[in-house]
C-alpha positions as CSV (number, residue, x, y, z in Angstrom):
1,M,0.0,0.0,-0.1
2,K,1.3,3.4,-0.9
3,N,2.1,6.0,1.8
4,R,-0.2,8.8,0.8
5,D,0.5,12.5,1.8
6,K,-2.4,13.5,4.0
7,S,-1.9,17.1,3.3
8,F,-3.8,16.6,-0.1
9,R,-6.9,15.3,1.4
10,K,-9.6,17.8,1.8
11,A,-10.5,18.5,5.5
12,I,-14.1,17.6,6.4
13,N,-15.7,19.8,8.9
14,R,-17.2,17.1,11.3
15,E,-19.2,19.3,13.6
16,G,-21.6,22.1,12.9
17,R,-24.8,22.3,10.8
18,F,-25.4,19.6,8.4
19,F,-28.6,19.0,6.5
20,V,-30.2,16.1,4.8
21,Y,-32.7,17.1,2.1
22,I,-35.0,16.1,-0.6
23,V,-35.8,17.9,-3.6
24,Q,-38.6,17.4,-6.1
25,C,-37.5,17.5,-9.7
26,R,-39.7,18.9,-12.6
27,D,-40.5,15.3,-13.7
28,G,-41.9,14.5,-10.3
29,T,-39.0,12.4,-9.2
30,Y,-36.9,13.0,-5.9
31,Y,-33.3,13.4,-5.1
32,T,-31.8,13.1,-1.7
33,G,-28.4,14.7,-0.6
34,Y,-26.7,16.4,2.5
35,T,-25.1,19.8,2.8
36,Q,-23.9,22.3,5.0
37,N,-25.6,25.1,3.2
38,L,-29.1,24.4,2.0
39,E,-29.6,27.6,0.1
40,E,-26.3,27.3,-1.7
41,R,-26.9,23.7,-2.7
42,V,-30.4,24.2,-4.1
43,S,-29.2,27.1,-6.1
44,L,-26.3,25.0,-7.2
45,H,-28.7,22.3,-8.2
46,N,-31.0,24.7,-10.2
47,S,-28.0,26.3,-11.9
48,G,-27.2,22.9,-13.5
49,K,-23.9,22.7,-11.6
50,G,-25.2,20.2,-8.9
51,A,-25.6,16.5,-9.2
52,K,-25.6,14.9,-12.7
53,Y,-28.9,13.1,-11.8
54,L,-30.7,16.5,-11.8
55,R,-29.5,17.7,-15.2
56,G,-32.5,17.9,-17.4
57,K,-34.8,17.6,-14.5
58,L,-34.6,21.3,-13.5
59,P,-35.9,23.2,-11.7
60,V,-36.0,21.5,-8.3
61,K,-38.0,22.3,-5.2
62,L,-36.9,21.7,-1.8
63,V,-39.5,19.5,0.0
64,Y,-37.7,18.1,3.1
65,T,-34.9,19.1,5.2
66,K,-33.6,17.9,8.6
67,E,-30.8,19.4,10.6
68,Y,-27.9,17.4,12.3
69,H,-25.0,18.7,14.2
70,Y,-22.6,15.9,13.1
71,Y,-21.4,15.0,9.8
72,K,-21.5,11.3,10.5
73,N,-25.1,11.5,11.6
74,A,-26.1,13.4,8.5
75,L,-24.4,10.9,6.2
76,S,-26.1,8.0,7.9
77,A,-29.4,9.6,7.7
78,E,-28.8,10.4,4.1
79,R,-28.2,6.8,3.3
80,R,-31.4,5.8,5.2
81,V,-33.5,8.1,3.3
82,K,-32.1,7.1,0.0
83,K,-33.1,3.4,0.7
84,L,-36.8,4.3,1.4
85,T,-39.2,3.5,-1.2
86,R,-41.1,6.3,-3.2
87,E,-44.1,5.9,-0.9
88,Q,-42.0,6.1,2.3
89,K,-40.3,9.3,1.0
90,L,-43.7,10.8,0.0
91,N,-45.0,10.0,3.7
92,L,-41.8,11.6,5.2
93,I,-42.4,14.8,2.9
94,R,-46.1,14.9,3.9
95,I,-45.2,14.7,7.7
96,Y,-42.5,17.5,7.1
97,A,-45.1,19.8,5.2
98,D,-47.6,19.2,8.0
99,N,-45.2,20.1,10.8
100,N,-43.9,23.0,9.1
101,R,-47.4,24.3,8.1
102,E,-48.5,23.9,11.9
103,S,-45.3,25.8,13.2
104,T,-45.9,28.9,10.7
105,E,-49.6,29.3,11.6
């Protein structure tokens, strides 16, 4: 195994604010990801410079988000959400929308 210089690795901030999110594409499909900056990430997706999956499916609309304080927790949550069926994701989105509607009224 080669001895790699660790100075070339990008440092990952492991504490702070991390978000797992779901966006709805123009064609009705959903994309799940995680980020530290939601507004910036959604803008990046809508500019066509985000995930390759979303190209040709723009614009996207943010339909779900959950905040985590540790990178590892957000990454694990993203994996769990990606494994959900479409129906399970729709249920998660409905619950999120209902909770946010109640908190803004």
